[in-house]
C-alpha positions as CSV (number, residue, x, y, z in Angstrom):
1,M,-1.2,-6.6,-19.9
2,E,-3.1,-3.5,-18.8
3,I,-6.8,-3.4,-17.9
4,Y,-8.8,-0.1,-18.1
5,D,-12.4,0.7,-17.1
6,A,-14.8,2.6,-19.3
7,K,-13.5,5.9,-18.0
8,G,-9.9,5.1,-19.0
9,K,-8.7,4.5,-15.5
10,L,-6.1,1.7,-15.0
11,V,-7.7,-1.1,-13.0
12,N,-4.8,-3.5,-12.9
13,S,-1.7,-4.5,-14.8
14,F,0.3,-7.7,-15.1
15,S,3.8,-8.6,-16.5
16,S,5.7,-11.6,-17.7
17,K,8.7,-10.4,-15.6
18,K,9.1,-11.5,-12.1
19,D,9.0,-8.7,-9.4
20,A,12.6,-8.8,-8.2
21,T,11.7,-6.7,-5.1
22,Y,9.0,-9.1,-3.9
23,K,9.8,-11.1,-0.7
24,R,7.3,-13.4,0.9
25,Y,6.7,-13.2,4.6
26,D,3.9,-14.4,7.0
27,G,1.1,-11.9,7.1
28,G,2.2,-10.1,4.0
29,P,0.7,-9.6,0.5
30,P,0.8,-12.4,-2.1
31,P,2.9,-12.1,-5.2
32,A,1.3,-10.5,-8.3
33,P,0.2,-13.1,-10.9
34,K,2.7,-13.5,-13.7
35,L,2.0,-13.7,-17.4
36,D,3.3,-16.8,-19.2
37,K,5.2,-16.1,-22.4
38,K,6.2,-19.6,-23.5
39,E,5.9,-20.3,-27.2
40,G,2.5,-21.6,-28.1
41,L,-0.9,-21.1,-26.6
42,N,-1.0,-19.5,-23.1
43,R,-3.9,-18.9,-20.7
44,F,-4.2,-16.2,-18.1
45,V,-7.2,-15.7,-15.8
46,W,-7.9,-12.2,-14.4
47,N,-9.8,-12.5,-11.1
48,M,-11.5,-9.2,-11.9
49,G,-9.7,-7.6,-9.0
50,H,-7.8,-4.4,-8.6
51,A,-4.1,-4.3,-7.8
52,I,-2.6,-5.9,-4.7
53,M,-1.7,-3.4,-2.0
54,P,1.8,-3.3,-0.5
55,G,2.7,-4.6,2.9
56,V,5.3,-3.7,5.5
57,K,8.3,-6.1,5.4
58,D,8.3,-8.9,8.0
59,T,5.3,-7.4,9.8
60,Y,2.3,-9.8,10.2
61,I,-1.1,-8.4,9.6
62,E,-4.0,-10.9,9.6
63,A,-5.7,-9.4,6.5
64,N,-6.1,-9.6,2.8
65,Y,-4.1,-7.3,0.6
66,R,-5.9,-7.9,-2.7
67,G,-7.7,-5.0,-4.4
68,H,-11.5,-4.9,-4.6
69,R,-13.5,-6.6,-7.3
70,A,-14.2,-4.6,-10.4
71,I,-17.7,-3.4,-10.8
72,P,-20.0,-4.3,-13.7
73,G,-19.2,-2.5,-16.9
74,T,-17.1,-2.5,-20.1
75,Y,-13.3,-2.9,-19.8
76,T,-10.5,-2.6,-22.2
77,I,-7.6,-5.1,-22.1
78,K,-4.3,-4.2,-23.8
79,L,-1.6,-6.8,-24.3
80,K,1.8,-5.4,-25.1
81,V,4.6,-7.4,-26.6
82,E,7.6,-5.2,-27.4
83,D,6.2,-2.6,-29.8
84,A,3.1,-4.6,-30.7
85,V,-0.2,-3.9,-28.9
86,Q,-3.3,-6.1,-29.1
87,E,-6.5,-4.7,-27.7
88,T,-10.0,-6.1,-26.9
89,K,-13.0,-5.2,-24.9
90,V,-14.8,-7.3,-22.3
91,E,-17.9,-6.9,-20.2
92,I,-18.4,-7.7,-16.5
93,K,-22.1,-8.3,-16.0
94,E,-23.9,-7.7,-12.8
95,V,-25.4,-10.6,-10.8
96,P,-29.1,-10.4,-11.7
97,T,-30.2,-11.4,-8.2
98,Y,-28.4,-8.4,-6.6
99,D,-30.7,-5.5,-5.9
100,I,-28.0,-2.9,-6.5
101,K,-28.3,0.4,-8.4
102,P,-25.6,1.7,-10.8
103,S,-25.0,4.6,-8.4
104,Q,-24.3,2.1,-5.6
105,Y,-21.8,0.2,-7.8
106,E,-20.1,3.5,-8.6
107,A,-20.0,4.6,-4.9
108,F,-18.5,1.3,-4.0
109,D,-15.7,1.6,-6.6
110,V,-14.9,5.2,-5.6
111,F,-14.8,4.3,-1.9
112,M,-12.6,1.2,-2.3
113,T,-10.3,2.9,-4.8
114,E,-9.7,5.8,-2.4
115,T,-9.2,3.6,0.7
116,E,-6.8,1.3,-1.2
117,A,-4.8,4.3,-2.4
118,N,-4.6,5.6,1.1
119,L,-3.3,2.3,2.4
120,T,-0.8,2.2,-0.4
121,E,0.5,5.6,0.6
122,M,0.6,4.6,4.3
123,H,2.7,1.5,3.8
124,T,4.9,3.2,1.2
125,M,5.6,6.0,3.8
126,V,6.2,3.5,6.6
127,N,8.7,1.5,4.5
128,T,10.5,4.7,3.4
129,L,10.8,6.2,6.9
130,F,11.8,2.8,8.4
131,N,14.6,2.6,5.9
132,A,15.6,6.2,6.8
133,K,15.6,5.3,10.5
134,N,17.9,2.3,9.9
135,Q,20.3,4.5,8.0
136,L,20.2,7.2,10.7
137,K,21.3,4.6,13.3
138,K,24.4,3.8,11.2
139,V,25.1,7.5,10.5
140,L,25.0,8.4,14.2
141,K,27.9,6.1,14.9
142,K,30.1,8.3,12.7
143,V,28.9,11.6,14.3
144,K,31.5,13.1,16.7
145,D,29.9,16.4,17.4
146,E,27.7,16.1,20.5
147,S,25.2,18.7,19.5
148,L,24.7,17.1,16.1
149,K,24.5,13.6,17.7
150,K,21.9,14.9,20.1
151,E,19.8,16.3,17.3
152,G,20.1,13.0,15.4
153,K,19.0,11.0,18.4
154,A,15.9,13.2,18.8
155,L,15.1,12.6,15.1
156,L,15.6,8.9,15.6
157,E,13.2,8.9,18.5
158,E,10.6,10.8,16.5
159,L,10.9,8.3,13.6
160,D,10.6,5.4,16.0
161,A,7.5,6.8,17.7
162,W,5.7,7.5,14.4
163,D,6.6,4.0,13.2
164,K,5.1,2.4,16.3
165,D,1.9,4.4,15.9
166,M,1.6,3.1,12.3
167,V,2.5,-0.6,12.5
168,Q,3.0,-3.4,15.1
169,R,6.4,-4.9,14.2
170,K,6.3,-7.3,17.1
171,S,3.7,-9.4,15.2
172,K,5.5,-12.1,13.2
173,A,2.9,-14.9,13.2
174,Y,-0.7,-15.8,13.7
175,D,-0.6,-16.0,17.6
176,D,1.2,-12.7,17.9
177,V,-2.0,-10.7,17.1
178,E,-3.4,-12.0,20.4
179,N,-0.4,-10.7,22.3
180,F,0.4,-7.4,20.6
181,P,-2.2,-4.7,19.8
182,N,-2.7,-3.9,16.1
183,K,-1.7,-0.4,15.1
184,F,-3.1,2.1,12.7
185,T,-2.5,0.6,9.2
186,A,-3.9,-2.7,10.3
187,E,-7.2,-1.0,11.4
188,Y,-7.3,0.7,8.0
189,L,-6.7,-2.6,6.2
190,F,-9.4,-4.3,8.2
191,L,-11.9,-1.6,7.1
192,I,-11.0,-2.3,3.4
193,N,-11.4,-6.1,3.9
194,A,-14.8,-5.6,5.7
195,T,-16.1,-3.4,3.0
196,N,-14.9,-5.5,0.1
197,S,-17.8,-7.8,0.1
198,S,-19.0,-10.1,-2.8
199,V,-22.0,-7.8,-2.7
200,P,-20.4,-4.5,-3.9
201,R,-22.3,-2.0,-1.7
202,V,-20.9,0.4,0.9
203,N,-22.7,0.3,4.3
204,Q,-23.0,3.4,6.5
205,S,-20.9,1.7,9.2
206,S,-17.9,1.6,6.7
207,I,-18.4,5.2,5.8
208,D,-18.5,6.2,9.5
209,R,-15.4,4.1,10.3
210,R,-13.5,5.6,7.5
211,K,-14.2,9.1,8.7
212,E,-12.8,8.2,12.1
213,L,-9.6,6.6,10.5
214,D,-9.1,9.4,8.0
215,T,-9.2,11.9,10.8
216,Q,-6.4,10.0,12.5
217,W,-4.5,9.6,9.2
218,T,-4.5,13.4,8.6
219,G,-2.5,13.8,11.8
220,L,-0.2,10.8,11.2
221,R,0.4,11.8,7.6
222,Q,1.3,15.3,8.6
223,R,3.8,14.0,11.2
224,G,5.4,11.6,8.6
225,K,5.6,14.2,5.9
226,N,7.1,16.7,8.2
227,V,9.9,14.3,9.1
228,E,10.3,13.2,5.5
229,N,10.2,16.5,3.7
230,V,11.5,18.9,6.4
231,K,13.4,17.4,9.3
232,I,15.4,14.7,7.4
233,P,16.5,17.2,4.6
234,A,17.5,19.7,7.3
235,F,19.6,17.1,9.2
236,N,21.1,15.9,5.9
237,K,22.4,19.4,5.3
238,K,24.2,19.4,8.6
239,L,25.6,15.9,7.9
240,W,27.0,17.1,4.6
241,E,28.5,20.1,6.2
242,A,30.2,17.8,8.8
243,G,31.5,15.6,5.9
244,I,29.6,12.5,6.9
245,G,27.1,12.0,4.1
246,A,23.3,11.9,4.1
247,I,20.2,9.7,4.7
248,Q,18.8,8.6,1.4
249,L,15.0,8.5,0.9
């Protein structure tokens, strides 16, 4: 099932297949709702929300990973079963007691869509580079050349430092957030949660806070991309030349 807004943008999608990669852990995202495909009449309720954002495995963040509520408007729902497609349109109506202009609804949707996309990119990069870091640890045990090993250890330290700036891996349960300071992606997720009100309107405080965090993200993203796209490929080349193999991203 795919749900599109009036502009043709995909809002959310659901499947009857279980996500084989999903693993539950405290402080992580919930599983995506699953469509029932038993023979007969089935019922599925969309909570009018956008897609669930990804987490960082086994890292506790006291926050909500659910996407923001869809704004009032007309939506197209497509249900696909093998090659057959059934399509219908639905309307989400605004709450009549809310004093919100159409432009404010639109601004809310744009703001939330962008911040959720940023958080998704952050956690995807964190998971990718953490996996690379674990691979590098194993690879370094095979390296005999001292110069190559020294370079690998420096890369490992850089990966570790970036990871520690992004997430707090010491947090595993509720009380841990009182003992260990939250790191960058937790702060970004808190901004998303604070803005995602039942009254879909972006306040100036959220706009100001996002500017602060986006400035930090520019630097953190550049560091991560430099390691991912430049330093790891360069080190991989030396590993191949040494007949050891490579770090897979």
